[in-house]
Structure formats: structure tokens, C-alpha cells
Backbone as a ProteinNet text record, in pm:
[ID]
protein_1_A
[PRIMARY]
MRQADFPYLPKDFIETVEGLIFAVVSYHPHQQKIGCFLRYVQNGGQWQKIDTEQANRLLGRHYPQYLFKSKQFDAEFHAVKPADVTVHHQPERCLKTLLERPAHDKIEEKCHRLIEILTGYGVDTSALGLTGSMLIGQQKKGSDIDLVVYGRDAFYKTRLAVKQAIAEQQLSSLDISLMKDNFQRRGDRLISMSLLGMRHVNITRQPLMEPSLILVWSVCLKK
[TERTIARY]
10121.9	10188.8	10219.9	10254.9	10326.4	10171	10139	10042.4	10099.9	10004.3	10033.6	10077.8	9990.7	10015	10142.4	10113.7	10233.8	10323.1	10440	10470.6	10593.3	10620.1	10728.7	10654.8	10789	10715.7	10848.1	10823.5	10935.4	11025.8	11166.9	11264.3	11361.1	11294.3	11300.6	11427.5	11484.5	11626.6	11594.4	11580.7	11553.9	11698.3	11684.7	11823.2	11816	11842.5	11820.9	11995.3	11946.8	12029.6	12153.9	12137.3	12264	12343.4	12338.9	12395.9	12374.4	12228.1	12156.9	12109.1	12125.8	12006.7	11937.9	11815.7	11747.4	11664.1	11649.5	11537.5	11421.8	11324.5	11188.1	11120.6	11028.6	11002.9	10850.2	10771.7	10623.7	10596.1	10447.8	10382.1	10286.8	10299.8	10219	10275.7	10210.5	10303.3	10263.3	10357.6	10338.9	10339.2	10198.6	10214	10276.4	10219.6	10290.4	10454	10500.6	10655.4	10626.6	10804.1	10787.4	10857.6	10761.9	10870.9	10974.1	11125	11228.8	11349.1	11459.6	11574.7	11673.6	11786.9	11859.7	12033.3	12053.1	12120.1	12309	12265.4	12414	12457.5	12567.6	12598.3	12710	12734.6	12866.7	12953.9	13122.6	13162.7	13327.4	13368.8	13524.6	13443.6	13338.7	13312.5	13206.3	13207	13146.5	13076	12971.8	12810.3	12915.2	12872.9	12930.2	12810.8	12784.6	12703.4	12674.6	12562	12609.6	12514	12458.6	12405.8	12292.8	12217.8	12086.2	12125.6	12210	12281.5	12374.4	12448.9	12528	12445.1	12303.1	12247.3	12156.8	12101.8	12021.8	12114.9	12222.7	12321.8	12359.6	12438.9	12430.3	12257.3	12165.6	12056.8	12035.6	12044.6	12059.9	12121	12256.7	12350	12301.7	12292.5	12300.4	12189.1	12061	11964.3	11840.2	11818.8	11703.7	11559.9	11572.3	11463.5	11379.1	11488.3	11471.3	11421.4	11435.2	11417.9	11224.4	11186.9	11018.7	10991.3	10890.6	10775.1	10682.6	10627.6	10469.2	10373	10310.2	10235.6	10088.9	10074.9	9999	10076.2	10224.7	10304.8	10353.2	10398.2	10453.8	10563.3	10656.4	10769	10861.6	10988.2	11084.5	11164.7	11155.9	11227.6	11262.9	11266.9	11321.5	11240.4	11184	11103.3	11107.6	11080.3	11155.6	11058	11040.2	10911	10958.9	10850.7	10883.9	10961.6	10939.4	10981.8	11123.6	11216.7	11333.4	11395.1	11301.8	11423.2	11441.6	11600.3	11661.3	11639.6	11662.2	11671.9	11581.9	11519.9	11443.7	11482.2	11562.7	11588	11480.4	11476	11377.7	11400.6	11405.9	11431.4	11391.8	11299.9	11254.5	11306.3	11307	11395.3	11561.2	11592.9	11771.5	11734.6	11682.8	11721.2	11688	11559.5	11556.4	11614.8	11737	11875.7	11974.7	11971	12062.4	12072.2	12001.1	11910.3	11973.6	11916.7	11938.9	12106.3	12177.1	12325.4	12391.8	12477.2	12627.3	12625.1	12724.2	12762.1	12868.1	12916.9	12997.9	13106.9	13057.2	13165.3	13050.4	13153.3	13126.6	12972.2	12940	12812.4	12718.4	12701.3	12620.3	12617.3	12692.6	12729	12680.5	12683.3	12592.5	12440.5	12417.9	12294.5	12203.8	12276	12234.9	12218.2	12266.9	12258.9	12152.1	12167.5	12042.4	11894.5	11847	11755.9	11705	11811	11847.6	11760.7	11824	11805.1	11632.1	11586.9	11456.6	11363.7	11392.1	11296.8	11301.4	11364.2	11371.5	11287.6	11295.6	11131.2	10991.3	10979.3	10880.8	10819.9	10938.2	10961.7	10885.9	10851.4	10828.5	10918.4	11009.7	11063.1	11055.3	10892.4	10853.9	10791	10795	10739.7	10881.5	10993.1	11132.5	11228.4	11265.9	11371.1	11487.6	11581.6	11721.5	11723.4	11751.9	11701.5	11892.4	11911.8	12070.8	12199.1	12278.8	12391.4	12412.8	12362.2	12322.8	12238.3	12129	12028.8	12101.3	12166.4	12286.4	12407.5	12448.4	12526.6	12683.2	12698	12795.2	12833.8	12822.7	12804.8	12971.3	13022.7	13182.4	13179.2	13291.1	13307.8	13282.1	13174.4	13104.3	12985.9	12979.7	12813.2	12696.9	12584.3	12453.7	12396.7	12315	12277.1	12071.4	12004.1	11866.5	11774.3	11752.7	11610.6	11441.2	11395.5	11308.7	11161.3	11066.4	10975.9	10815.9	10754.9	10592.4	10552	10425.9	10321.6	10315.1	10200.5	10212.1	10248.4	10137.8	10104.3	10280.5	10342.7	10472.1	10558.6	10519.6	10674.2	10593.9	10554.9	10505.5	10527.8	10523.8	10552.4	10731.2	10791.7	10902.4	10984.7	10943	10965.1	10950	10831.4	10857	10937	10993.6	11064.2	11200.9	11246.5	11352.4	11348.8	11239.9	11200.7	11273.1	11213.9	11252.1	11366.6	11425.3	11576.7	11666	11644.5	11723	11679	11580.6	11565.3	11615.5	11630.8	11742.2	11826.1	11889.7	12024.3	12098.7	12021.1	12072.8	12090.3	12011.9	12055	12056.4	12140.3	12130.3	12100.1	12086.4	12084.7	12221	12217.1	12317.3	12381.6	12490.8	12564.3	12521.3	12559.3	12495	12596.1	12729.9	12805.7	12762.6	12660.3	12600.8	12480.7	12432.4	12313.1	12292.5	12436.3	12414.8	12463.4	12576.2	12608.5	12507	12390.4	12293.7	12169.5	12145	12085.2	12138.2	12267	12313.4	12307.5	12264	12313.7	12200.3	12099.5	11953.7	11818.2	11836.8	11745.7	11698.4	11564.5	11510.9	11374.7	11426.9	11288.1	11318.6	11462.7	11467.5	11499.1	11444.8	11499.6	11621.4	11751.7	11885.6	11894	11928.2	11979.1	12105.5	12125.8	12267.4	12261.6	12316.9	12311.2	12510.7	12454.5	12575.7	12687.4	12822.2	12897.2	12911	12772.2	12798.3	12800.5	12784.1	12791.1	12653.9	12567.7	12430	12308.8	12235.5	12074.7	12003.3	11956	11808.9	11689.1	11590	11455.6	11399.4	11396.5	11377.6	11219.2	11139.8	10987.5	11012.3	11018.5	11047.2	10978	10973.2	10875.2	10821.1	10722.1	10692.2	10594.8	10540	10488.7	10355.2	10341	10171.9	10182.8	10114.9	10107.9	10179.1	10282.8	10332.8	10265.9	10301.2	10323	10471.1	10556.4	10687.3	10782.5	10847.2	10897.1	11076	11186.6	11303	11363.6	11441.2	11587.8	11721.4	11775	11912.7	12034	12108.5	12220.3	12333.9	12426.5	12530.2	12643.7	12718.7	12823.7	12932.8	13005.3	13152.9	13244.6	13351.7	13452	13444.3
15633.9	15679.8	15811	15850	15936.4	16044.7	16183.5	16213.5	16291.7	16290.7	16319.8	16466.9	16497.3	16670.9	16736.4	16657.3	16693.3	16557.3	16521	16361	16393	16482.4	16507.5	16477.2	16388	16346.5	16395.5	16432.3	16408	16315.7	16383.1	16268.4	16238.9	16296.4	16299.9	16395.2	16448.6	16534.5	16600.2	16725.8	16794.2	16893	16893.5	16937	17096.9	17191.9	17324.4	17302.5	17429.8	17464.1	17464.1	17561.4	17639.1	17499.4	17434.4	17314.8	17330.2	17271.5	17324.5	17175	17114.1	17005.5	16953.7	17004.5	17021.7	16879.9	16898.1	16765	16820	16776.5	16778.9	16757.6	16874.6	16818	16830.2	16873.8	16881.6	16779.2	16711.4	16641.7	16746.6	16841.1	16932.7	17038	17116.4	17250.2	17357.7	17447.8	17566.7	17711.7	17784.2	17827.4	17832.6	17703.2	17644.3	17597.3	17611.9	17608.8	17413.9	17334.2	17231.1	17270.7	17249.4	17271.6	17157.1	17228.1	17191.4	17282	17189.6	17308.5	17257.4	17331.9	17303.7	17231.4	17126.7	17038	17022	17031.1	16980.8	17097.9	17136.6	17244.6	17179.4	17263.9	17271.2	17266	17208.9	17254.3	17212.7	17238.5	17200.5	17041.2	17047.7	16940.6	16829.3	16833.3	16728.6	16863	16735.7	16723.5	16780.2	16926.4	16883.6	16932.6	16893.7	16873.3	17009.9	17108.5	17243.9	17183.2	17233.3	17260.9	17409.5	17388.7	17452.3	17626.6	17658.9	17815.4	17861.4	17722.5	17775.6	17779.9	17671.1	17670.2	17870.5	17916.5	18040.9	18134.2	18135.4	18192.5	18218.2	18104	18107.9	18144.5	18103.1	18143.1	18321.2	18353.9	18514.4	18589.1	18565.1	18613.7	18576.7	18426.1	18442.9	18400.6	18338.5	18280	18269.7	18417.7	18488.4	18430	18368.4	18345.9	18194.4	18139.4	18018.6	18015.2	18118.8	18128.9	18149.5	18111.8	18067.1	18098.3	18229.3	18185.4	18167.6	18059.8	17988.8	18094.4	18135.5	18151.6	18037.5	17954.4	17843.1	17788.9	17766.4	17659.3	17770	17933.3	17987.7	17986.5	17919.7	17890.1	17955.2	17923.5	17960	17888.5	17808.2	17674.9	17704	17638.3	17672.3	17615	17663.8	17642.1	17667.5	17575.6	17599.9	17556.4	17616.3	17583.3	17505.2	17407.9	17257.2	17292.1	17415.5	17507.5	17462	17505.5	17521.9	17367.7	17261.8	17138.4	17073.8	17053.5	16990.3	16828.6	16772.4	16660	16605.9	16539.8	16460.9	16311.3	16351.6	16220.9	16159.1	15976.8	16002.1	15828	15847.1	15732.7	15579.5	15531.7	15447.5	15353.4	15431.9	15455.8	15384.3	15505.2	15455.9	15289	15273.7	15116.6	15060.2	15066.3	14957.2	14963.5	15042.3	15073.2	14974.6	14989.3	14959.1	14806.8	14742.2	14609.9	14529.3	14607.3	14561.8	14484.7	14585.7	14577.3	14540.4	14461.9	14464.5	14573	14581.6	14656.3	14742.3	14875	14910.4	14964.1	14933.8	14954.9	14911.2	14929	14853.8	14908.2	15005.8	15062.5	14974.8	14965.3	14907.1	14774.8	14731	14588.7	14580.3	14626.9	14634.6	14626.6	14760.1	14790.7	14664	14612	14458.4	14330.6	14365.8	14286	14306.1	14407.5	14485.3	14455	14496	14456.2	14310.7	14215.5	14099.5	14026.6	14080	14038.7	14110	14236.4	14237.9	14165.2	14142.7	14060.8	13904.9	13880.6	13698.1	13752.4	13857.8	13828	13875.5	13882.2	13941.9	14101.9	14165.2	14301.2	14305	14445	14452.9	14513.2	14487	14596.3	14739.6	14702.1	14814	14938.3	14940.3	14957	15081.1	15035.6	15098.6	15198.1	15291.3	15371.5	15426.9	15442.5	15484.5	15629.7	15728.3	15878.3	15896.4	16051	16126.7	16061.7	16054.3	16050.7	15949.2	15847.5	15716.8	15758.6	15862.4	15903.3	15972.7	16030.9	16133.4	16065.2	15943.3	15887.2	15922.2	15973.7	16021.7	15960.6	15822.1	15766.1	15760.3	15774.8	15727	15634.1	15642.3	15520.5	15584.9	15512.1	15587.2	15654	15627.9	15707.4	15619	15679	15581.8	15577.4	15442.8	15417.5	15427.6	15493.6	15630.3	15550.3	15449.7	15391.3	15439.4	15484.8	15493.1	15431.7	15469.3	15334.6	15389.8	15361.2	15414.7	15353.5	15446.5	15381	15321.3	15348.8	15285.2	15152.8	15093.7	14985.6	14904.5	14958.9	14900.9	14895	15034.5	15048.2	14966.9	14953.4	14850.4	14692.1	14694.1	14564	14533.9	14652.1	14655.8	14662.9	14721.9	14743.5	14559.3	14513	14362.3	14281.5	14321.4	14206.9	14234.6	14363.4	14414.3	14345.8	14349.5	14260.8	14155.7	14049.1	13906.1	13886.3	13980.8	13975.6	13970.4	14086.6	14082.3	13984.2	13943.3	13844.1	13646	13663.6	13563.7	13577.3	13720.7	13749.3	13782.8	13847.2	13938.6	13992.1	14103.5	14239	14271.1	14319.7	14338.4	14495.1	14538.8	14642.5	14752.4	14846	14939.9	14939.1	14997.2	14979.5	15133.8	15181	15304.5	15393.1	15432.7	15483.3	15540.2	15429.3	15418.2	15499.6	15472.9	15507.6	15708.7	15744.4	15859.4	15928.1	15873.6	15997.4	15941.7	15895.1	15912.3	15993.2	16035.8	16095.3	16209.9	16289.6	16384.5	16434.9	16361.6	16353.6	16392	16337.6	16309.3	16334.1	16371.6	16366.8	16296.9	16306.3	16218.1	16149.9	16170.7	16118.3	15947.6	15901.3	15819.5	15625.9	15544.5	15371.8	15304.5	15265.2	15245.2	15126.9	15053.3	14851	14868.2	14752.7	14715.2	14605	14646.3	14547	14438.7	14268.6	14282.5	14267.8	14264.3	14330.9	14498.8	14509.6	14732.1	14773.8	14888.6	14970.5	14987	15046.2	15072.8	15100.2	15075.5	15116.2	15213	15266.5	15384.4	15374.2	15338.8	15394.5	15510.2	15605.7	15757.5	15802.7	15794.8	15889.9	16068.8	16099.3	16242	16361.3	16435.3	16536.4	16627.6	16599.1	16667.5	16747	16828.4	16920.8	16911	16764.9	16735.3	16614.2	16497.8	16397.4	16268.7	16196.3	16155.3	15978	15955.5	15870.7	15792.8	15873.1	15830.2	15830.9	15713.8	15697.7	15673.7	15653.5	15680.3	15586.1	15498.8	15393	15455.2	15501	15510.4	15435	15363	15232.5	15329.3	15342.9	15333.9	15250.7	15239.7	15123.3	15128.7	15026	15008.1	15057.6	15027.2	15102.9	14989.3
6067.7	6131.6	6150.9	5999.4	5974.4	5857.7	5922	5812.8	5719.9	5576	5435.1	5465.9	5502.5	5537.9	5613.5	5708.8	5825.9	5915.6	5767.1	5788.5	5869.6	5987.4	6071.3	6216.9	6308.3	6422.5	6541.4	6637.8	6748.5	6707	6739.7	6723.9	6551.4	6412.1	6364.8	6327.8	6218.5	6223.9	6115.6	6081	5921	5913.8	5777.1	5738	5652.4	5650.3	5615.7	5496.3	5377.2	5267.5	5394.6	5496.5	5556.9	5599.6	5609.9	5648.5	5831	5855.3	6041.9	6004.6	6123.3	6158.9	6288.4	6290.6	6424.7	6447.7	6551	6579.4	6593.9	6538.9	6562	6732.8	6755.5	6923.9	6913.2	6788.9	6817.5	6696.2	6690.8	6648.3	6558	6576.4	6489.3	6423.4	6316.7	6277.5	6358.4	6418.4	6465.7	6387.1	6357.3	6248.5	6080.5	6050.4	5980.4	5919.5	6053	6080.5	6190.5	6145.3	6218.8	6344.3	6463.1	6559.5	6584.8	6702.8	6715.7	6737.3	6781.8	6841.3	6735.1	6675.6	6654.3	6706.7	6634.9	6733.6	6656	6511.5	6458.4	6386.9	6338	6246	6128.8	6032.2	5954.2	5979.1	6053.2	6062.2	5978.1	5892.8	5853.1	5750.1	5690.6	5637	5712.5	5860.1	5973.4	6026.3	6072.4	6090	6314.2	6356.9	6539.2	6603.5	6702.8	6767	6872.8	6894.8	6954.9	7043.9	7178.6	7276.9	7278.1	7359.7	7306	7364.7	7415.9	7419.3	7351.4	7279.4	7149	7038	7033.9	6881.5	6911	7035	7006.6	6999.3	7070.4	7001.3	6864.4	6799.6	6624.3	6594.6	6638.9	6523.5	6557.8	6646.1	6687.8	6579.9	6559.3	6466.1	6345.1	6267.8	6151.2	6123.3	6178.1	6111.1	6170	6219.1	6286.2	6271.4	6140.3	6120.6	6174.7	6166.3	6288.7	6436.8	6504	6619.1	6632	6748.6	6732.8	6893.6	6919	7053.9	7034.8	7112.6	7051.3	7190.6	7128.6	7199.1	7262.8	7201.7	7248.7	7390.3	7392.6	7493.7	7640.6	7552.8	7603.2	7625.4	7480.2	7503.5	7417	7436.2	7312.1	7233.1	7135	7043.8	6896.8	6816.6	6691.4	6597.8	6494	6359	6255.6	6198.9	6026.7	5908.2	5823.9	5743.1	5621	5639	5541.8	5402.6	5325.5	5221.2	5227.4	5347.4	5372.4	5430.4	5421.8	5471.1	5333.2	5334.8	5217.5	5262.1	5351.4	5382.2	5538.2	5484.2	5634.3	5633.6	5782.2	5817.3	5961.7	5915.3	5967.9	6045	6173.4	6227.7	6204.6	6165.8	6106.9	5983.8	5929.5	5759.5	5788.5	5929.1	5950.6	5963.5	6074.6	6132.3	6012.4	5933.9	5861.3	5741	5702.4	5611.7	5669.8	5817.2	5884.6	5935	5919	5943.8	5829.6	5700.4	5589.3	5527.4	5607.6	5525.2	5671.7	5597.8	5709.3	5808.2	5948.4	6053.9	5945.1	6005.5	5911.4	6033.3	6161.5	6293.6	6372.9	6521.1	6614.4	6722.1	6678.1	6712.6	6667.3	6496.3	6427.2	6487.9	6525.5	6591.7	6684.1	6715	6868.5	6873.9	6763.2	6744.4	6695.7	6599.6	6565	6634.1	6756.9	6829.4	6964.2	6957.2	7020.8	7005.4	6865.8	6764.3	6789.7	6780.1	6829.3	6913.3	7009.4	7115.4	7171.8	7119.3	7191.7	7048.6	6900.3	6845.5	6884.7	6958.9	7037.2	7170.3	7174.9	7301	7201.1	7154.2	7051.5	7002.3	6993.8	6991.3	6821.2	6754.4	6604.2	6560.5	6505.1	6424	6351.7	6320.5	6221.2	6342.9	6483.9	6549.4	6616.8	6572.1	6617.3	6551.4	6551.4	6478.8	6539	6471.3	6541.1	6514.5	6632.9	6658.1	6662.7	6718.3	6803.8	6642.6	6709.6	6624.7	6493.4	6550.7	6396.1	6326.5	6396	6251.2	6141	6154.9	6007.6	6034.8	6072.3	6020.2	6091.8	6226.4	6334.7	6413.4	6454.3	6595.3	6592.5	6701.4	6724	6879.6	6910.6	7007.6	7134.9	7183.5	7295.8	7277.3	7179.7	7158.8	7152.8	7193.7	7210.9	7120.5	7163.5	7084.5	7071.6	7023.8	7104.4	7015.5	7030.9	6962.1	6984.5	6907	6944.9	6941.5	6999.8	7027.6	6961	6859.3	6819	6837.9	6939.7	7015.9	7158.7	7252.8	7393.7	7389.2	7291	7286.5	7293.7	7142.5	7150.1	7286.1	7330.7	7430.1	7530.5	7600.5	7696.7	7606	7509.9	7474.2	7484.7	7446.6	7453.1	7590.6	7679.2	7799.6	7864.2	7819.1	7867.8	7837.3	7748	7652	7740.3	7778	7836.5	7969.6	8046.7	8182.4	8166.5	8060.2	8021.9	8021.4	7933.2	7897.5	8013.3	8133.6	8229.3	8331	8325.4	8426.2	8333.7	8245	8149.9	8111.2	8171.3	8202.9	8080.6	7976.9	7847.1	7869.7	7964.8	8017.1	8154	8174.4	8331.5	8405.5	8536.8	8591.6	8587.9	8616.2	8610.6	8756.9	8787.5	8862.9	8927.4	9026.9	9083.2	9048	8988.1	8932	8797.2	8694.2	8568.4	8574.3	8708	8734.3	8725	8842.7	8866.2	8712.2	8641.1	8494.2	8429.2	8442	8339.2	8380.7	8506.2	8598.6	8526.4	8567.2	8572.9	8406.2	8328.6	8184.2	8111.2	8141.3	8127.3	8199.5	8369.2	8436.6	8502.3	8580.3	8620.5	8558.9	8389.4	8270.7	8269.8	8334.1	8292.5	8364.9	8289.7	8397.9	8302.4	8380.8	8319.6	8347.6	8232.2	8254.7	8182.1	8197.8	8050.9	7988.2	7888.9	7808.1	7796	7823.2	7838	7719.8	7779.4	7661.5	7657.2	7687.6	7640.6	7790.1	7795.1	7870.4	7938	7890	7952.5	7875.5	7942.1	7837.4	7928.1	7873.5	7950	7852.6	7940	7913.2	7902.4	7811	7884.3	7766.2	7872.8	7793.7	7782.5	7651.7	7611.9	7631	7724.9	7737.5	7611.6	7591.1	7415.5	7466.4	7332	7381.5	7415.3	7345.5	7372.7	7409.9	7449.7	7488.1	7414.7	7456.6	7389.3	7352.8	7240.8	7157.5	7100.1	7139	7098.6	7243.8	7260.2	7371.4	7338.2	7400	7316.8	7436.7	7351.1	7471.9	7392.9	7493.1	7470.1	7544.7	7437	7445.6	7460.4	7575	7562	7556.4	7525.9	7460.1	7518.2	7542.5	7573.2	7458.6	7460.3	7352.8	7258.6
[MASK]
+++++++++++++++++++++++++++++++++++++++++++++++++++++++++++++++++++++++++++++++++++++++++++++++++++++++++++++++++++++++++++++++++++++++++++++++++++++++++++++++++++++++++++++++++++++++++++++++++++++++++++++++++++++++++++++++

């Protein structure tokens, strides 16, 4: 799945010595750099999530070396040299670690439960990973569970598993208010469902720079 000469995949996080965490967005290097967007910064010893406007402003003022203009895609994003990466956060490793130990909080408990439901319908956990706040241990009450599904075949199998779970009342459809909330937050790239005892589940295919082999599920939990 990962290439030895460029082991970075979309939805990975990469951390730099300056205390910046970027979300990888591209499968391939761009002028020997990793295509990404800044998502977290250190603030008082804690990770703080920032939006794209804040990220661009911060990089422009203090770290302009991470700003990047792609001629190939005629787009502006961020890019980091592999040599500047101090920690490479990989979703599949994160999920594997979480499943091998007891849950540390309610979000992790519900993640365990979600994986148990999916594997009960034949989903292979080796094709799954955890991204978002859980990838760096920053989840809190109300956080999403962002599950990465690696590969089209695995995605279709996972989607079928969800349909079967809905039919057997392991999962249920969202009500209109939650669907509107998700649409406003994530746009028109998702299908939404709810996990019984949780708030809601979104299936979203990320619009990457190349044809996607990675698809993402988001689960937003109740308190």
C-alpha cells in the first residue's frame, strides 16, 4: 500500500519541528515535497486546530517555506520536504494500536464498537485506518471518528456492510436536521447514517488531486 520511496498517503498527518501538523492530500511528491494542508499548531502545549485561512496567514508570516504553488494542478496548497518531517502519523497504525488495547475514553469505546459492527459483516480491519483528531490523540466529547478505507474494493465491501447493518438495525438513517448539519460542514460529498447509540455516521469520498483509492468515513458521536 505504501511506497518505499514515498510512504505518504492522503489523510496521513505529518509533524514538523516547529510544532505544526499537516494533513497529507496527495499520493505523489510535488517537486520532492509532500502535498498537504496545515491543520494543527502547538498552543500552550496543546494542539489547536486551525482553518485554511488561519493556516495560510500563519505560514505567510512565519513559515513561508511551506507555502506552495503547483503548476501541474494550478493550485495553491502547502508542501513539506520529507527531511522536515519529525513524526509521520499513519492512520492504519493508529487504528491497529487502538484496537490492541482497552479504550481510554468514550470516543475510543464507540470506535471499538463501530469496528466490531463492521468486522461482523466481513470488513477487514487491515483496510481501515483512523484519521482526524484521533490520529493524534486529540479527540474530545463530540469529536468525529474519521475512518479511512484503503482501496475501492474495501470501500465497496464496507459500504455493503453498512447497508446490511442498517437493514438489521445496527445502523439507522439520519434525520433531516443532522443531514443539514453535515451538509453545511462537509458539502455535498457525503452519504449520512447513524449508529445506534451514537449521533451520526457519514460516508465521504475525499476529492484528492489524483483519482482516489482512499475513502473516508466520519462518525460523529453523542456526548
